[in-house]
C-alpha positions as CSV (number, residue, x, y, z in Angstrom):
1,M,28.3,-25.6,-62.2
2,K,25.8,-22.6,-61.8
3,T,25.8,-19.6,-63.6
4,A,26.0,-16.3,-62.1
5,K,22.2,-15.4,-63.0
6,E,21.2,-18.9,-61.3
7,R,23.6,-17.9,-58.1
8,A,21.8,-14.4,-58.2
9,N,18.4,-15.7,-58.2
10,D,19.9,-18.1,-55.3
11,W,21.1,-15.3,-53.5
12,K,18.0,-13.3,-53.4
13,S,15.8,-16.2,-53.0
14,R,17.9,-17.0,-49.8
15,Q,17.6,-13.3,-49.0
16,R,13.6,-13.0,-49.3
17,K,13.8,-16.2,-46.6
18,R,16.0,-14.2,-44.3
19,G,13.7,-11.3,-44.8
20,A,10.4,-12.9,-44.0
21,I,11.9,-14.7,-41.2
22,L,13.1,-11.2,-39.7
23,L,9.9,-9.8,-40.1
24,I,8.2,-13.0,-38.4
25,F,10.7,-12.9,-35.5
26,P,9.8,-9.6,-34.2
27,A,6.1,-10.6,-34.3
28,L,6.3,-13.9,-32.5
29,A,8.7,-12.6,-29.8
30,A,5.9,-9.9,-29.3
31,I,3.2,-12.6,-29.0
32,C,5.4,-14.7,-26.8
33,I,5.8,-11.9,-24.4
34,L,2.2,-10.8,-24.5
35,L,1.3,-14.4,-23.3
36,L,4.0,-14.8,-20.7
37,N,3.0,-11.6,-19.3
38,A,-0.8,-12.5,-19.2
39,C,0.0,-15.9,-17.3
40,G,2.5,-14.5,-15.0
41,K,0.7,-13.8,-12.1
42,P,-2.7,-14.5,-11.2
43,A,-5.2,-11.7,-11.1
44,A,-6.8,-10.6,-7.9
45,P,-10.5,-11.2,-7.3
46,P,-12.4,-8.2,-7.5
47,A,-13.4,-6.6,-4.1
48,P,-16.5,-7.9,-2.6
49,P,-20.0,-5.6,-2.8
50,E,-19.3,-3.1,-0.1
51,A,-23.3,-3.5,0.9
52,F,-25.2,-6.9,0.7
53,T,-27.9,-8.7,1.9
54,A,-27.8,-12.5,2.0
55,T,-29.0,-15.4,4.0
56,A,-26.3,-17.2,6.1
57,K,-26.5,-21.0,6.7
58,I,-24.2,-21.5,9.7
59,Q,-22.9,-25.1,11.0
60,A,-20.8,-24.8,14.1
61,G,-20.3,-28.3,15.1
62,Q,-23.7,-30.0,15.7
63,V,-25.4,-26.8,15.6
64,Q,-27.1,-25.6,12.6
65,M,-28.4,-22.1,12.3
66,E,-29.5,-19.4,9.9
67,A,-30.0,-15.8,10.0
68,A,-30.5,-12.8,7.7
69,L,-27.1,-11.1,6.9
70,Q,-26.6,-7.6,5.9
71,Q,-23.3,-5.4,5.4
72,E,-23.9,-1.8,5.2
73,R,-20.3,-0.8,4.4
74,P,-17.1,-3.2,4.9
75,G,-16.4,-4.3,8.3
76,A,-20.4,-3.7,9.3
77,L,-22.2,-6.6,9.8
78,R,-25.4,-7.4,11.1
79,A,-27.0,-11.2,12.0
80,A,-30.6,-11.7,12.7
81,F,-31.3,-15.2,13.7
82,S,-34.0,-17.2,12.8
83,A,-33.0,-20.6,13.6
84,P,-32.3,-22.5,15.9
85,A,-35.8,-21.3,17.7
86,E,-33.8,-20.8,20.7
87,L,-32.2,-18.0,18.6
88,A,-34.9,-16.6,16.8
89,G,-35.4,-13.0,17.1
90,M,-31.2,-12.5,18.4
91,V,-29.7,-9.9,16.4
92,L,-25.7,-9.6,16.5
93,E,-24.2,-6.4,15.1
94,L,-20.2,-6.2,14.6
95,S,-19.4,-2.8,13.7
96,G,-15.8,-1.4,13.8
97,A,-14.6,-1.4,17.5
98,T,-18.4,-2.1,18.6
99,A,-20.3,-5.3,18.9
100,R,-24.1,-5.5,19.5
101,L,-26.3,-7.8,20.8
102,T,-30.2,-7.6,21.0
103,Y,-32.5,-10.2,22.0
104,G,-36.1,-9.2,22.8
105,E,-35.9,-6.2,25.3
106,T,-32.6,-6.8,26.0
107,E,-29.8,-4.7,24.4
108,R,-26.1,-5.0,25.2
109,E,-22.8,-3.0,23.7
110,W,-19.2,-4.0,24.4
111,P,-15.9,-3.6,22.5
112,A,-15.8,-5.8,19.3
113,E,-12.8,-7.0,20.7
114,A,-14.5,-9.3,23.9
115,L,-16.2,-11.4,20.6
116,P,-14.2,-14.5,20.1
117,E,-12.0,-14.3,17.1
118,T,-13.6,-17.8,16.3
119,G,-17.1,-17.1,16.3
120,F,-18.5,-16.8,12.7
121,L,-19.6,-13.2,12.4
122,R,-15.8,-12.3,13.3
123,L,-14.5,-14.7,10.7
124,L,-16.7,-13.9,8.3
125,Q,-15.9,-9.9,9.1
126,Q,-12.1,-11.0,8.6
127,A,-12.5,-12.8,5.1
128,L,-14.6,-9.8,3.9
129,L,-12.0,-7.1,5.1
130,Q,-9.2,-9.7,3.7
131,A,-11.1,-10.1,0.2
132,Q,-11.5,-6.1,0.0
133,A,-7.6,-5.8,0.8
134,N,-6.9,-8.5,-1.4
135,A,-8.6,-7.3,-4.3
136,A,-6.7,-3.7,-3.7
137,T,-3.6,-5.1,-4.2
138,E,-1.5,-6.3,-7.3
139,N,0.6,-8.9,-5.1
140,N,-2.1,-11.6,-4.8
141,T,-0.7,-13.9,-2.8
142,A,-3.9,-15.5,-0.5
143,A,-6.4,-15.9,-3.1
144,Q,-6.2,-18.5,-6.1
145,R,-8.3,-19.5,-9.0
146,T,-10.3,-22.3,-8.7
147,E,-11.2,-24.8,-11.7
148,G,-14.9,-23.8,-11.8
149,G,-14.0,-20.1,-12.1
150,L,-14.1,-19.1,-8.4
151,W,-11.5,-17.7,-5.9
152,Q,-10.4,-19.4,-3.0
153,L,-9.3,-17.1,-0.2
154,S,-7.3,-18.2,2.6
155,G,-6.9,-16.4,5.9
156,E,-6.6,-17.2,9.9
157,S,-8.2,-15.3,12.8
158,G,-7.7,-16.4,16.3
159,G,-5.0,-18.6,15.5
160,Y,-7.3,-21.0,13.4
161,R,-7.4,-21.0,9.6
162,Y,-10.3,-20.5,7.4
163,T,-10.7,-20.9,3.7
164,A,-13.3,-18.8,1.6
165,Q,-14.8,-19.2,-1.7
166,L,-15.9,-16.4,-3.4
167,A,-17.8,-15.6,-6.8
168,E,-16.3,-14.1,-9.9
169,D,-17.8,-10.7,-8.7
170,G,-16.2,-10.7,-5.5
171,R,-19.3,-12.3,-3.5
172,L,-18.1,-14.3,-0.8
173,L,-20.3,-17.5,-0.9
174,R,-19.0,-19.8,1.6
175,M,-16.2,-20.2,4.4
176,E,-14.8,-23.0,6.4
177,A,-12.9,-23.2,9.6
178,P,-12.0,-27.2,9.7
179,E,-10.4,-26.6,13.0
180,L,-13.5,-25.0,14.7
181,A,-16.1,-27.5,12.8
182,L,-17.4,-24.0,11.2
183,T,-18.9,-23.8,7.7
184,V,-21.2,-20.8,6.5
185,V,-22.9,-20.8,3.3
186,L,-24.5,-17.5,2.1
187,E,-27.1,-17.2,-0.5
188,Y,-27.4,-13.9,-2.0
189,Q,-31.2,-12.2,-2.5
190,A,-31.8,-11.3,-6.2
191,N,-31.2,-7.8,-6.1
192,A,-27.6,-8.1,-4.2
């Protein structure tokens, strides 16, 4: 049988253990809450740059094209074609409600809505504007982070689905619309 002193020491020992547990429990709970909040919803990718210059390599079915692509502000795109030879020198601009085509001495302007929504420039414009809007919202449902740290954004234009791959800094790297047999790869200039 234990003496009163031994029972008192046992009681003190149990109280110290309980005190340690009571101190550790809130710290563990706080760590768990922080971890759960960090993993709760995926962060949105950063917005694409408002202005950029890139080379666009376009595969549309069997046709391969190349164009110098510029964006001066969100939604204002300019594609100056260099390949194939039949398109070299043609410039297509899409800005707000206006589309403009320049080829040699000929220049034509018409409402942007007259361009097919399935054309590569309209799809690029849609993907870039969607990425811009997606970055501004906390409810990120369209973009998912890939294993390589890139972002994949899904969208639709003209009834056709597309996916866009964004770099960690928000630059659009690649866009595909499989139903249209369309792939666009963007290569940015060093200063962009």
